[in-house]
Structures are given as C-alpha cells and as structure tokens.
C-alpha positions as CSV (number, residue, x, y, z in Angstrom):
1,M,41.2,22.2,-136.0
2,N,38.5,21.0,-134.1
3,T,35.9,24.2,-133.2
4,L,33.2,21.9,-132.0
5,P,34.7,22.2,-128.3
6,L,34.3,25.8,-128.5
7,F,30.5,25.8,-129.3
8,K,30.0,23.2,-126.7
9,A,31.4,25.4,-124.0
10,L,29.0,28.2,-125.3
11,V,25.7,26.2,-125.1
12,L,26.8,24.5,-121.8
13,K,27.4,28.0,-119.9
14,R,24.2,29.5,-121.7
15,C,21.8,26.4,-121.3
16,G,23.6,23.8,-119.7
17,L,23.0,21.4,-122.8
18,Q,25.2,18.5,-122.9
19,L,26.0,17.7,-127.0
20,E,28.4,14.7,-126.8
21,G,28.1,11.7,-128.7
22,V,25.2,11.4,-131.5
23,A,24.4,14.9,-130.7
24,E,27.4,16.3,-132.1
25,A,25.9,15.6,-135.5
26,R,23.3,18.1,-134.7
27,L,25.8,20.6,-133.4
28,S,27.8,20.4,-136.7
29,K,24.9,21.1,-138.8
30,A,23.7,24.1,-136.7
31,I,27.3,25.6,-137.1
32,E,26.7,25.1,-140.9
33,I,23.6,26.8,-140.7
34,L,24.7,29.6,-138.5
35,S,27.7,30.3,-140.8
36,S,25.3,30.2,-143.7
37,I,23.1,32.8,-141.9
38,T,26.0,34.9,-141.2
39,G,28.3,34.6,-144.1
40,L,31.0,33.9,-141.5
41,S,33.4,30.8,-141.5
42,D,35.6,31.6,-138.3
43,A,34.6,29.6,-135.2
44,A,35.8,32.6,-132.7
45,L,33.8,35.2,-134.7
46,M,30.7,33.3,-135.0
47,I,30.6,32.5,-131.1
48,A,31.4,36.3,-130.8
49,K,28.1,37.0,-132.6
50,L,26.2,34.7,-130.9
51,E,27.0,35.8,-127.4
52,L,26.1,39.4,-128.7
53,D,22.9,38.4,-130.7
54,D,20.1,36.7,-128.5
55,A,17.8,36.1,-131.2
56,L,20.3,34.2,-133.3
57,F,21.3,32.3,-130.2
58,D,17.8,31.4,-130.3
59,T,17.6,30.4,-133.4
60,F,20.9,28.3,-133.3
61,I,20.0,26.4,-130.5
62,S,16.6,25.5,-131.9
63,H,18.8,23.2,-134.4
64,L,20.1,21.2,-131.3
65,T,17.5,19.9,-129.3
66,I,15.5,17.1,-130.4
67,N,11.8,18.2,-129.8
68,E,10.2,14.7,-130.3
69,T,7.0,14.6,-128.3
70,Y,3.7,13.9,-129.0
71,F,0.1,14.3,-127.3
72,F,-0.7,11.9,-123.8
73,R,2.8,10.8,-123.9
74,E,3.2,8.5,-120.7
75,P,-0.4,8.8,-120.1
76,K,-0.5,7.0,-116.6
77,A,1.4,10.0,-115.1
78,L,-1.1,12.6,-116.4
79,N,-4.3,10.3,-115.6
80,W,-2.9,10.2,-112.0
81,L,-2.4,14.0,-111.7
82,V,-6.0,14.7,-112.8
83,D,-7.8,11.7,-111.3
84,T,-5.8,11.5,-107.8
85,Y,-3.2,14.6,-106.8
86,L,-5.0,17.7,-108.2
87,P,-8.6,16.8,-106.7
88,Q,-7.1,16.3,-103.6
89,R,-4.7,19.4,-103.9
90,L,-7.8,21.3,-104.6
91,A,-9.6,20.2,-101.8
92,E,-6.8,21.3,-99.6
93,K,-5.7,24.2,-100.9
94,G,-8.1,25.7,-103.1
95,A,-8.3,27.0,-106.4
96,P,-6.7,28.0,-108.6
97,L,-3.6,25.6,-108.5
98,A,-0.9,26.3,-111.0
99,I,0.8,24.1,-113.1
100,L,4.2,24.4,-115.2
101,S,5.7,22.3,-118.0
102,A,9.4,23.1,-118.0
103,G,11.0,21.9,-121.3
104,C,7.3,22.0,-122.8
105,S,8.5,21.8,-126.7
106,S,6.0,22.3,-128.9
107,G,2.9,22.2,-126.6
108,E,1.9,18.7,-126.5
109,E,2.0,18.2,-122.9
110,P,0.3,21.1,-121.5
111,Y,-2.1,20.9,-124.1
112,S,-2.6,16.9,-123.4
113,L,-2.9,17.9,-119.8
114,A,-5.7,20.8,-120.8
115,M,-7.8,18.3,-122.5
116,A,-7.8,15.7,-119.7
117,L,-8.4,18.5,-117.1
118,F,-11.4,19.6,-119.5
119,E,-12.7,16.0,-119.7
120,R,-13.0,15.7,-115.8
121,Y,-13.8,19.4,-115.0
122,G,-15.3,21.0,-118.1
123,E,-15.2,24.7,-119.0
124,R,-14.5,25.1,-115.3
125,A,-11.4,23.9,-115.5
126,T,-10.0,27.6,-116.8
127,Q,-10.9,28.7,-113.3
128,L,-10.0,25.7,-111.2
129,F,-6.0,25.9,-113.0
130,T,-3.6,28.0,-114.6
131,L,-1.4,26.2,-117.4
132,S,2.1,27.3,-118.3
133,G,4.8,25.9,-120.6
134,G,8.2,26.9,-121.1
135,D,11.3,26.2,-123.1
136,V,14.4,27.7,-124.3
137,D,13.6,26.9,-128.1
138,Q,12.0,30.2,-129.2
139,Q,10.8,28.4,-132.5
140,V,9.0,25.4,-131.0
141,L,7.0,27.8,-128.7
142,A,5.8,29.9,-131.6
143,K,4.7,26.2,-132.8
144,A,3.1,26.0,-129.6
145,R,1.3,29.0,-129.5
146,Q,-0.2,28.4,-132.7
147,G,-1.3,25.1,-131.9
148,I,-1.3,23.5,-135.1
149,Y,-0.1,19.7,-135.5
150,S,0.0,16.8,-137.9
151,G,1.4,13.3,-138.1
152,L,3.0,11.3,-135.0
153,A,2.0,14.1,-132.9
154,F,-1.4,12.4,-132.3
155,R,0.1,8.5,-132.2
156,A,-1.1,8.1,-128.5
157,L,-4.2,10.4,-128.7
158,H,-7.6,8.7,-128.3
159,P,-9.6,9.6,-131.8
160,A,-12.6,10.6,-129.6
161,L,-10.1,13.6,-128.2
162,K,-9.0,14.6,-131.3
163,Q,-12.4,15.1,-132.7
164,R,-13.3,16.9,-129.8
165,Y,-10.6,19.1,-129.3
166,F,-8.8,19.7,-132.7
167,S,-10.4,21.0,-136.3
168,H,-8.9,20.8,-139.6
169,H,-6.7,23.4,-140.8
170,Q,-5.5,23.3,-144.2
171,N,-3.3,19.8,-144.2
172,H,-2.9,19.7,-140.4
173,Y,-5.2,20.2,-137.4
174,K,-5.6,22.9,-135.1
175,I,-6.4,23.0,-131.3
176,C,-9.5,24.6,-130.0
177,E,-9.4,28.3,-129.5
178,S,-10.6,27.6,-125.5
179,L,-7.5,25.5,-125.1
180,R,-5.2,27.3,-126.8
181,S,-6.0,30.4,-125.1
182,W,-5.7,28.9,-121.9
183,V,-2.4,27.7,-122.1
184,T,0.3,30.3,-121.9
185,F,3.6,29.7,-122.9
186,H,7.0,31.9,-122.6
187,P,10.7,31.3,-122.9
188,F,12.4,29.6,-120.3
189,N,16.0,28.7,-119.8
190,L,16.1,26.0,-116.9
191,L,19.4,27.4,-115.6
192,Q,18.0,30.9,-115.4
193,P,14.3,30.4,-114.0
194,E,13.7,33.9,-113.6
195,S,13.4,34.6,-117.4
196,V,9.8,32.8,-117.4
197,N,6.9,35.3,-117.3
198,A,5.0,32.8,-114.8
199,H,6.5,32.9,-111.6
200,G,4.8,30.6,-109.5
201,P,4.5,29.4,-106.8
202,F,3.5,26.1,-108.8
203,D,1.7,23.5,-107.2
204,V,2.8,20.8,-110.1
205,I,6.2,21.2,-112.4
206,L,6.4,18.4,-115.0
207,F,9.8,18.1,-116.0
208,R,9.6,15.0,-118.3
209,N,12.1,13.8,-121.0
210,V,14.2,16.6,-120.5
211,S,17.0,16.3,-118.4
212,I,18.7,13.6,-120.8
213,Y,20.5,16.5,-121.9
214,F,22.3,17.9,-118.9
215,D,24.9,15.9,-116.7
216,E,24.4,15.5,-112.8
217,P,25.8,18.8,-111.8
218,T,23.5,20.5,-114.3
219,R,20.5,18.9,-112.9
220,R,21.4,19.5,-109.6
221,R,21.3,22.9,-110.1
222,I,18.2,22.9,-112.4
223,Q,16.4,21.3,-109.6
224,Q,17.7,23.8,-106.9
225,H,15.8,26.4,-109.2
226,L,12.6,24.7,-109.8
227,H,12.6,23.8,-106.0
228,Q,12.4,27.5,-105.6
229,R,9.2,27.7,-107.7
230,L,7.5,25.1,-106.1
231,A,4.3,25.4,-103.9
232,P,5.6,24.4,-99.8
233,E,3.3,21.0,-101.0
234,G,3.7,21.1,-104.6
235,I,5.5,18.4,-106.7
236,L,8.0,18.1,-109.9
237,L,7.1,15.0,-111.8
238,C,9.9,13.7,-113.9
239,G,9.8,11.1,-116.9
240,V,9.6,7.4,-116.1
241,T,13.0,6.5,-117.0
242,E,14.3,9.9,-115.8
243,T,13.4,9.5,-112.2
244,L,16.5,8.0,-110.4
245,G,18.8,9.9,-112.3
246,N,16.7,13.4,-110.8
247,D,17.1,11.6,-107.1
248,L,20.2,14.2,-106.2
249,G,19.0,15.0,-102.5
250,V,17.6,18.6,-103.7
251,L,13.8,17.0,-103.2
252,E,12.2,13.9,-101.5
253,L,11.6,10.9,-103.9
254,V,7.9,9.8,-103.0
255,Q,6.2,6.6,-104.3
256,T,2.6,7.0,-104.9
257,Q,0.3,4.3,-106.8
258,G,3.3,2.9,-108.8
259,L,4.3,6.4,-109.8
260,F,7.2,8.4,-108.4
261,Y,7.3,12.3,-108.0
262,F,9.7,14.6,-106.2
263,Q,8.4,17.3,-103.4
264,P,10.1,19.4,-101.0
265,F,11.5,17.9,-97.7
266,K,9.5,18.1,-94.7
267,I,11.2,19.1,-91.7
268,S,11.2,15.4,-90.3
269,A,12.5,14.2,-93.7
270,L,15.9,16.2,-94.4
271,P,18.7,14.6,-94.9
272,S,20.9,14.4,-91.8
273,S,24.6,13.6,-90.8
274,V,23.5,9.9,-89.7
275,E,24.6,6.9,-92.4
276,P,22.0,7.1,-94.9
277,Q,18.9,4.8,-95.1
278,I,15.9,4.5,-96.8
279,E,12.9,5.6,-94.9
280,S,9.8,3.3,-94.8
281,R,7.0,5.6,-93.5
282,V,3.6,3.6,-94.5
283,E,1.1,5.9,-95.6
284,P,-2.2,4.2,-96.6
285,E,-2.3,6.6,-99.5
286,R,1.2,6.4,-100.7
287,Q,1.7,2.5,-101.0
288,I,2.2,0.3,-104.1
289,L,-0.4,-2.4,-103.3
290,T,1.3,-5.7,-104.8
291,H,1.2,-9.0,-103.2
292,T,5.2,-9.4,-103.2
293,A,6.3,-5.7,-103.0
294,P,7.4,-4.0,-99.5
295,A,5.5,-0.9,-99.0
296,I,8.1,1.4,-99.3
297,T,6.9,5.2,-99.4
298,V,9.2,7.9,-99.1
299,V,12.9,8.1,-100.5
300,T,14.8,10.7,-98.5
301,N,18.6,9.9,-100.1
302,S,20.6,10.8,-103.4
303,P,20.8,8.0,-105.6
304,A,22.9,5.7,-103.1
305,A,19.8,5.4,-101.7
306,F,19.3,2.4,-104.4
307,E,22.5,0.7,-104.0
308,E,22.8,-2.4,-102.5
309,V,23.8,-1.8,-98.9
310,P,27.1,-3.8,-98.5
311,S,26.8,-6.4,-95.6
312,P,28.0,-10.2,-94.3
313,S,25.0,-11.7,-95.6
314,D,25.7,-10.6,-99.5
315,A,26.8,-13.9,-100.5
316,S,23.9,-15.5,-98.8
317,F,21.6,-13.2,-100.7
318,S,23.1,-14.0,-104.3
319,N,22.6,-17.7,-103.1
320,Q,19.3,-17.1,-102.4
321,L,18.4,-15.3,-105.6
322,Q,19.7,-18.4,-107.1
323,R,17.4,-20.5,-105.5
324,A,14.4,-18.5,-106.1
325,H,15.5,-18.6,-110.0
326,Q,15.9,-22.4,-109.4
327,L,12.3,-22.6,-108.2
328,L,11.0,-20.7,-111.0
329,N,12.7,-22.8,-113.5
330,Q,11.0,-25.8,-111.3
331,N,7.4,-23.9,-111.7
332,A,7.6,-24.0,-108.1
333,F,6.1,-20.3,-108.2
334,Q,4.5,-20.2,-104.7
335,E,7.9,-21.1,-103.1
336,A,9.6,-18.8,-105.6
337,A,7.4,-15.8,-104.4
338,D,7.5,-16.2,-100.9
339,L,11.5,-16.4,-101.2
340,L,11.5,-13.4,-103.6
341,E,9.3,-11.2,-101.0
342,E,11.9,-11.7,-98.2
343,L,14.4,-10.6,-100.5
344,L,12.8,-7.6,-101.6
345,A,12.2,-6.6,-98.1
346,Q,16.1,-6.9,-97.6
347,H,16.9,-5.2,-101.1
348,P,13.6,-3.1,-102.4
349,W,15.7,-2.2,-105.4
350,S,17.6,-5.2,-106.8
351,V,17.2,-5.1,-110.2
352,D,17.7,-8.9,-110.5
353,T,15.0,-9.5,-107.8
354,L,12.3,-7.0,-109.2
355,L,12.6,-8.9,-112.6
356,L,12.6,-12.6,-110.9
357,A,9.3,-11.4,-108.8
358,G,7.4,-10.1,-112.3
359,L,8.2,-13.6,-114.2
360,V,6.9,-15.4,-111.2
361,A,4.1,-13.0,-110.8
362,R,3.2,-13.5,-114.5
363,W,3.2,-17.2,-114.5
364,R,0.8,-17.3,-111.4
365,N,-1.4,-15.3,-113.9
366,A,-0.9,-12.1,-111.6
367,F,-0.6,-9.7,-114.4
368,E,-0.9,-6.4,-113.1
369,E,1.5,-7.5,-110.2
370,A,4.0,-8.6,-112.8
371,Y,3.5,-5.3,-114.6
372,T,4.6,-3.3,-111.5
373,F,7.6,-5.3,-110.9
374,F,8.8,-5.0,-114.3
375,K,8.1,-1.4,-114.3
376,R,10.0,-0.8,-110.9
377,A,12.9,-2.8,-112.2
378,I,13.0,0.1,-115.2
379,Y,12.8,2.5,-112.9
380,V,16.3,1.5,-111.2
381,A,17.7,0.4,-114.5
382,P,16.4,1.8,-117.9
383,D,18.7,-0.4,-119.6
384,C,17.3,-3.7,-118.2
385,W,16.0,-4.9,-121.7
386,P,14.4,-7.9,-120.3
387,A,12.0,-5.9,-118.1
388,H,11.4,-4.2,-120.8
389,F,10.7,-7.5,-123.1
390,Y,8.4,-8.9,-120.9
391,K,6.7,-5.9,-119.9
392,A,5.8,-5.7,-123.9
393,E,4.9,-8.9,-123.8
394,L,2.1,-8.4,-121.2
395,F,0.5,-6.5,-123.9
396,R,1.0,-8.6,-126.9
397,Q,0.0,-11.8,-125.0
398,G,-3.5,-10.1,-124.1
399,E,-2.7,-10.9,-120.5
400,L,-3.0,-6.9,-119.8
401,T,-5.4,-5.0,-121.9
402,D,-3.5,-4.2,-125.2
403,D,-1.7,-1.1,-125.2
404,P,0.0,-0.6,-128.8
405,I,2.1,2.2,-127.6
406,Q,3.5,0.6,-124.5
407,R,3.9,-2.5,-126.5
408,Q,5.6,-0.8,-129.6
409,Q,8.3,1.3,-126.9
410,G,8.8,-1.8,-125.2
411,Y,10.2,-3.8,-128.0
412,S,11.9,-0.5,-129.5
413,T,13.9,-0.2,-126.4
414,V,14.9,-3.8,-126.5
415,V,16.3,-3.3,-130.1
416,R,17.9,0.2,-129.2
417,L,19.9,-1.3,-126.2
418,L,20.9,-4.6,-127.8
419,N,21.7,-2.8,-131.1
420,E,24.1,-0.5,-128.7
421,T,25.5,-3.6,-127.1
422,P,24.4,-7.2,-128.5
423,T,25.5,-9.1,-125.3
424,A,24.5,-6.3,-122.6
425,N,23.3,-8.3,-119.7
426,G,20.5,-5.6,-118.8
427,S,22.1,-4.5,-115.6
428,L,21.3,-7.9,-114.0
429,Q,24.1,-8.9,-111.6
430,T,23.4,-12.3,-110.2
431,I,21.2,-14.2,-112.6
432,A,21.1,-14.2,-116.2
433,S,17.7,-13.3,-118.4
434,P,15.9,-16.4,-119.2
435,L,15.5,-15.2,-122.8
436,P,19.3,-14.7,-124.4
437,P,19.7,-11.4,-125.6
438,G,20.3,-12.6,-129.5
439,D,16.8,-14.2,-129.1
440,A,15.2,-11.2,-127.3
441,Y,16.2,-8.9,-130.2
442,F,15.1,-11.1,-133.3
443,L,11.8,-11.6,-131.5
444,A,11.5,-7.6,-130.5
445,K,12.6,-6.7,-134.2
446,R,9.9,-9.4,-135.4
447,Y,6.8,-8.1,-133.4
448,L,8.0,-4.4,-134.2
449,N,7.9,-5.4,-137.9
450,T,4.4,-7.2,-137.5
451,M,3.1,-4.1,-136.0
452,L,4.3,-1.8,-138.5
453,A,2.8,-4.4,-141.1
454,T,-0.7,-4.3,-139.5
455,Q,-0.8,-0.3,-138.9
456,G,0.0,0.0,-142.6
457,V,-3.0,-2.2,-143.6
458,G,-5.8,0.1,-145.1
C-alpha cells in the first residue's frame, strides 16, 4: 500500500506544503527517519504520533523543505528597498519601520538586509528598523539564531562585507553580534500567522522564493493572512520568478524601476464588477523608463490581467509580430523598434514581443534596455529559456558590467528547462527563438563548465 498520500495530506493540512513530483523523494526519506526515531513502521500510528507531538512534527518538517538560500540573493530588490523605498517610507511615516522575512530559512535574507541597512545608516539602523524572520522549520531557525555559516552561503556576498560583518568561528564564519542580536527569529507557519510573536503591522514583508511550495488556493490564503499583517502603505515583495504566480487579486501589483511588489488596494483601485482591465495610471516615481516599453504602472487584476485580451485584430497582431521578426533579421533595427513599440502598447505582456524588443535593443547597443525587456519576459513566463539565455549573454559578452551570479543563474536555468523538455518553445506563441533549443543547451552547458573551471583555478 502506498502510504505517501496519507503523509502528504497531513503536511498539506498543517503547513500547506505541496509534496508532489521530485518532492516525494524527500518525503520518503523523512518517513524513514521518522520510523527510525519512533520505532514505528505503521503509517497510521506514525501520523497519529505526529498529530500529537509538535516537536516531532517540527523535526519531520525539517526534512521536507529545501532551505537553499544564500546572502544577497536577488540583490536588485534588496538595493531598491534600502536605497529607495525605505528612505521614502521613513520620510512619510517616521521610525521605527518593521520588516518581516516570511519563510526566512536559515536567516541569510534578513541578515543580508541588516548588512545593507548598516551600510547605509550605520548603527542608527537599529533604531530606525526592526527586523524579524519567521519559518515553520525549527531547525533552520536555530541555525539562524546562531548566525554561523560556511560555503555556498557566501557565493553572492561581496568579500568586503564578509570581512566587515563576519569573523572566523572554528571552520565557519559567525555574523557579528550587533547584527545577530538585532534580527529576531520566530516560529512562523504561513497558514497560521498568529503563531509569530512579531505581530506587526509590517511596513515590508519579504515572501521571496517560498511560494513554490504551495498551490494557488494555499497561496491565496497565505496572502490573505499576510495582508492582515501589512501596514496600510506597506508592501509585500516576492521573488523575481514568483511575482505573476502571486498576483491573485488579494493585493495590488505595482511596478517601479523595473521591480514588482504588492500593496493593499487603494479604494479607487479595488476590483469592480466591470470587465477586468489593466489600469495605466502614470506616476513619475512608478514607471519603467525604457525607450520602447509602455509606462504601465499598477496592475489591478488577477493573473488573467496578463493574458492577451481576445480581439478581432489578433491575427493582425501576429502578422505584425512576424514582420518585426523579419525586420530584425534584415538588420532594420529602428523600423523593428518602432513596430514593437506599437505592439507593446496593444499587448504589454506578450512574451514574444518582449523577447524581440530585447533582441532589437541589444543590437542597437541599448544594453540596459535589453536587460529590462528580457527580465520582463521572464516575469511573465519564467520558463522562457531564450530570455534567460540572452540576459546571461549580456553579462558574458561584457555588454553589461559582469555579474557572475546572474550569468550562472541564467545559463543554469536554460540547462534545467531544456533538460526537462529538450524541444521547449520557451512559452513563445508566434515566433521561434532565433537560437534553436539544442544550440542553446549546448552553449549554456559549455559556458557553465567554463565558469566552473575558471572558479576552480587557484
């Protein structure tokens, strides 16, 4: 008898975690460990034990989550928080501002923010901000409280920050006491947010690289809980590739400086009974400033807002998109850019159009603009491997200041996606990628191997 569904149901009920596919291997291993701890082999008896013993359940859960994280993951979002949002929020509201890292794992995320705030405000940061982290896994929380790290946790941390905020501790590194004592950690079940001691309201809730564990109904419940913890003008920040999957109509999706975040709906922006539309309120501080991208500011709908709205001109749109692709192949870059600008005004979230716009911008040497288009394509379709590939190429070719982490992540994503589906079209509906998937896979693996060989030198 397959007993996995019984354990899946328990974990789903208690924590909302989805344990399908490759996660089943972790679940099977966790059940073996549980059997060894309890001396039980009967699934029903083990489940009954888990339901009665919270400490045992915490140990069981610790074997189910990946907890793969590192310092300064997705640094652009952290930099925006520290350099733009939080200073503005301080000016409007005053101190202290409360920040929560929901699903903080072993603490790298809140400690990264603590370092960034110390860099900007010095020791005064501890009076200006409160930092809390919460996670359902008690074992990783214990590690977070200790603040001791090694190995890959530092792969994106600048050496100067490592030297400034860490000291040698046996064969590892320990974060400095001023940061360790500043950040507080609490047990936090996202389905039971009242379990966290830090009640808020929070000016910022980081919910990054966590929602991959949950199905859509569970994500909606979690957002409703987190919404209750947000201050009236507070924001919820998700991971780069999770944004669209969390646009569920619970909170308002806002775009600013190429970044996306959620905030409570304003009265004027509440969803109505009329046909859904994309609202284009242009506010100077909340625009993507690119040559061809329309200034779409606030998205007030659920994921349907990003779908193409059916219209009689869809065939014409497809023909125009093919024409833009042809112009690109003919090196008529300005004509292609002008046409793509018109198409983006009609369908701002068309993956095909965003990818072509990025390629055109790149050939016109507008590299920052190209980066923005490729990133927007990835927001809409995280499995758009051509956008991942060409974004990584911007760094490898020296067209943008090299960022080894982004370069490696881009090529790794291409390899992963094409390993799973070798002929994947990358969510492109009208055009084909200028680079065939087989070639992209070969090149991405080659560049990755080169990077690894270079890193191993010395």
